[in-house]
C-alpha positions as CSV (number, residue, x, y, z in Angstrom):
1,M,-47.6,-75.3,-19.3
2,F,-44.5,-75.2,-21.2
3,E,-42.8,-78.1,-19.4
4,Q,-45.8,-80.3,-20.1
5,A,-45.8,-79.5,-23.6
6,Q,-42.2,-80.1,-23.8
7,G,-42.3,-83.4,-22.0
8,A,-45.1,-84.6,-24.4
9,V,-42.8,-84.0,-27.4
10,N,-39.9,-85.7,-25.6
11,E,-42.2,-88.6,-24.9
12,I,-43.3,-88.9,-28.4
13,A,-39.8,-88.5,-29.9
14,G,-38.7,-91.2,-27.5
15,K,-41.5,-93.6,-28.8
16,V,-40.4,-93.1,-32.1
17,E,-36.7,-93.4,-31.4
18,G,-37.4,-96.6,-29.6
19,A,-39.5,-98.0,-32.3
20,F,-36.7,-97.0,-34.9
21,G,-34.3,-99.1,-32.7
22,R,-36.5,-102.1,-32.4
23,A,-37.3,-102.0,-36.2
24,T,-33.6,-101.9,-36.9
25,N,-32.4,-104.2,-34.1
26,D,-30.3,-101.3,-32.8
27,T,-30.3,-101.7,-28.8
28,S,-28.6,-98.6,-28.0
29,V,-31.0,-96.5,-30.1
30,E,-33.8,-98.6,-28.5
31,L,-32.6,-97.7,-25.0
32,E,-32.1,-94.1,-25.8
33,G,-35.5,-93.9,-26.9
34,N,-36.9,-95.5,-23.9
35,A,-34.8,-93.1,-21.6
36,R,-36.2,-90.1,-23.5
37,E,-39.7,-91.2,-23.4
38,A,-39.3,-91.9,-19.5
39,A,-37.7,-88.2,-19.1
40,G,-40.5,-86.8,-21.2
41,K,-43.1,-88.4,-18.7
42,V,-41.0,-87.0,-15.8
43,Q,-40.9,-83.7,-17.3
44,Q,-44.7,-83.7,-17.9
45,V,-45.3,-84.6,-14.2
46,Y,-42.9,-81.7,-12.9
47,G,-45.0,-79.4,-15.2
48,E,-48.1,-80.4,-13.7
49,A,-46.5,-80.0,-10.1
50,L,-45.4,-76.5,-11.2
51,D,-48.8,-75.4,-12.6
52,H,-50.3,-76.5,-9.3
53,V,-47.7,-74.6,-7.1
54,R,-48.3,-71.7,-9.3
55,A,-51.8,-71.7,-9.0
56,S,-51.7,-72.2,-5.1
57,A,-49.4,-69.1,-5.1
58,V,-51.7,-66.9,-6.7
59,K,-54.8,-68.2,-4.8
60,N,-52.8,-67.9,-1.7
61,P,-49.9,-65.5,-1.4
62,L,-49.5,-65.1,2.2
63,G,-49.5,-69.0,2.5
64,T,-46.8,-69.2,-0.1
65,I,-44.7,-66.6,1.6
66,G,-45.1,-68.3,4.9
67,I,-44.1,-71.8,3.6
68,A,-41.2,-70.2,1.7
69,A,-39.8,-68.4,5.0
70,G,-40.3,-71.7,6.7
71,V,-38.1,-73.5,4.4
72,G,-35.6,-71.0,4.2
73,L,-35.4,-71.1,8.3
74,V,-35.0,-74.8,8.1
75,V,-32.1,-74.6,5.4
76,G,-30.4,-71.9,7.4
77,L,-30.6,-73.8,10.5
78,L,-29.2,-77.0,8.8
79,C,-26.5,-75.1,7.2
80,A,-25.6,-73.3,10.5
81,R,-25.0,-76.6,12.2
82,R,-22.1,-77.4,9.8
């Protein structure tokens, strides 16, 4: 939830910064605003995915442990091959 809210704030701030850059014909400020807006959108999507994972872990804790163990096993095997 926190990630989504922070992403929304960054997205809005990026829109404002981009608009300010366009109004003042400052390309660097406009591009920084666009980048901040995009980062805010990505952060919102990350927050949504994180919320889904948390809800899934609460709903099915054994499945979550099994998936974590499987991922750990695969990473361990990949690291051992080096």
